[in-house]
C-alpha positions, 0 to 999 in steps of 0.5 A, a space after each residue: 789489388 791490395 785491401 787499402 786500395 780496394 777501400 779507396 776504390 769503393 769510396 770513389 764508387 760510392 760517392 757518385 752512387 750517392 749523388 745519383 739518387 740524392 739529386 732526385 730528392 734534393 729538390 724537395 727542399 730547394 724547389 720553393 727558392 727555385 720556383 721563386 727565382 725562375 717563375 715557371 708555369 705549372 707545366 714547366 715546373 712538372 718537367 723541371 722536377 720529373 725530367 731527371 728521373 725520366 731520362 735516367 730510367 730511359 737510358 739505364 739499359 742502353 748505358 749499361 750495355 754501352 759500358 760493357 762494350 767500351 769499358 766501364 771505367 771509361 764510361 764512368 769517367 765520361 759520365 762524371 764529366 757530363 754530370 759535372 757540366 750539367 750541374 754547372 748548367 743547372 746552377 747558372 740556369 736563369 730560365 725554366 727552359 735552361 733548367 730543364 735542359 740541365 736536368 736532362 743532361 744531369 739524367 744522361 750523366 746519372 744513367 752512365 754513372 749508376 750501372 758502371 759503379 755497381 759493375 766495377 765493384 765485381 772487378 775490384 772485389 774478387 773475394 766473395 765475402 768482400 764483394 757482398 760487403 761492398 755491394 751492401 755499402 753500395 746499396 746503402 749509398 744508393 738508397 740512402 741518397 734519397 734521405 741525404 738529399 733533403 738534409 744536405 739541401 736544407 743545410 746548404 740553403 741555410 747558408 747559400 742560395 739554391 745553385 749551391 745544391 748543384 754546385 756541390 756535385 762539382 768537387 765530387 765529380 772532380 775527385 772521381 776524374 782524378 782518382 778513378 784512373 788510378 784506383 779503378 780497373 778497366 773491364 769490358 765484355 771481351 766479345 763486345 765489339 758490336 753495339 745494338 743501336 736499333 735495340 738501344 733506340 727501341 729500349 730508349 723510346 719504350 722505357 721513356 713512354 712507359 715511365 712518362 705515362 706512369 708519371 702522367 697518370 700521377 700528375 694529370 690523371 688517366 687521360 687518353 694521351 697518357 694511355 696512348 703513350 703507355 700502349 705505344 711504350 709497351 708495343 715498343 718494348 715488345 718489339 725490343 724483346 723480339 729484336 733481342 731474341 734475334 740480334 747477333 749482339 743483343 743489348 740484353 742477354 735474355 737468357 739471364 732471365 732463365 736463371 731463377 736467381 737473376 729473375 727473382 733478384 730483379 723482381 725483388 728490386 722492383 717490388 721493394 722500390 714500389 713499396 719504398 717510393 710509394 710511401 716515401 713520396 707521401 712521407 715528406 708531405 705528411 711530416 710537413 703538412 700534418 705535423 708542421 715540420 720544416 723541410 730540414 726538420 722533416 729530413 732530420 726526422 727521417 735520418 734514422 731510416 738511413 740507419 735502418 737501411 744500413 743495418 738491413 743491408 749489412 745483416 743480409 750480406 752476412 747471413 747470405 753465406 749460410 741462409 737461402 736467398 728465398 728465406 732472406 728476401 721473403 723475410 725482408 719483404 715481410 719486415 717491410 710489410 710489418 713496418 707499413 702496418 705499424 705506420 698505418 696504425 699510428 699515422 692518424 693519431 700519433 706523433 711523427 716519432 711513432 711514424 719514424 719508428 715504423 719507417 725504420 722497420 720498413 727500411 730495415 727490410 727494404 735494405 736487406 732485400 735491395 742488398 741481396 738482390 744487387 748481390 745476386 744480379 752481379 753473381 748470376 751475370 757473366 763477368 763480361 755483362 755485369 754493366 747490362 745486368 746492373 742496368 736491368 736491375 736499376 731500371 726495374 728500381 726506377 720503374 718500380 718507383 714510378 709505379 709506386 708514386 703513380 699507383 699509390 699516389 692515386 690511391 692516396 688521393 682517392 682516400 683523401 677525397 673520401 675523407 674530405 667528403 665527410 668533413 663537416 660544413 662546406 669545403 672549397 673544391 681546391 681543399 677537397 682535391 689535395 693537401 697541396 690544394 688545401 694549403 694554396 687555398 688557405 694562403 688566401 684566407 683570413 687566419 680564422 677561416 684558414 685554420 679549420 680548413 687546414 686542420 680538416 685537410 691534415 686529418 684527412 691526409 693523415 688518415 689517407 696515409 694510414 690507409 695507403 700504408 695498409 694497402 702497400 703492406 698487403 702488396 709487400 706481403 704478396 711480394 714476400 710470397 712471390 719472391 720466395 717462390 722465384 728464389 726457392 731453388 737458389 742455394 745459400 752462397 750462390 755467389 760462390 757457385 757462380 763465381 767458380 763457374 764463370 771466373 772473373 774475366 776482364 
């Protein structure tokens, strides 16, 4: 394939990768308008927000293996149709139930798009240096979508009503359907005549249960139902592993985890997502509620963090040819931890500019880790199983993000409540529970009563944000040690060795 055609193919692959992650965060700015028009209950709104990522996480492994079996380009194009139709359903939704249905369909489409885009990169870029750069670009698009979502959403909402944030997906999917057959090669597992349907069912319900329970811990506390679903999910996951060890044509090749590079890469992706999403879930509340920025202003403030991701991914890609992955990944984790320490030091007393400064260092390190991890995943998987390998890594990212939101969300709530317990005077229960509760309570009070309550709540949230940043920094420091140990035997330029051994089967 010629270089210009490769670049065109990469652009076509980057657009759906961007949209898949963008459609999670774009609701950050659209949700007030959606809630006003559709008037959902609190329970319905929870499903409207969470159903997309829940379905994506549960289906990634199944769709990645299916892509290897029936063809990655074919499944990518099927996913584009599903993603476009789901976007149309969302734009036309007139009830919460229809909106939830649209988000579920959108999640199904996204789960087919994400692993296929990354797997096809290996077929398009046979030159190892070019492949590293292409994976870096994919990483920038996939992680940058979370930043781009609120920015694009705010821009669209300044001119149109909320359906526009979903209709924008249609021209991108149309471009993929038109250009994909001409620019993207078809590739599949040459031995993939069978599909492990029982394994797919087990993985679907296992991952659904685990992710659902994690989200329930965040939103509703550690109730018996959430614990029951978690135990059931873990039990099904154990049954899935047993099934994969015995199946003649398994959904996942468990021998991949015998390779230090693959296991280390997956763990690195999980831990990087844990820290990034854990602090990111608090960042917009911090910028808007503590510093009084609008949703669009907050998104624009975070725009430089996209540059941090891009620089980190690009730099790591270039250094990977000469420097061992263990050192690079550990250094990326350490840089992430350093950014979090800076955030913890300035969160309570400084302007948002200082916060963004620390955030840039955080994304610089996380971008390097993600690019290296994605490159190692593709390099160490057999060419016929890249879809399944990519889906394992991306499922880890989804689970890491869910755990980051749940775990650090609970930690943030605990710190916030402790701060509010020390606030002078009598604080209404809703105000002492959460920042959102404080804003809701203040909305019904006269200005002279609301102002001091909001000030106390903002100070408590800023302080809790700093404390959580220090906690996550400690986790990232441990992650640097763990990933360094897992990757200690992987030499520099691992792609060259693996590519020479396995070839590029179609």
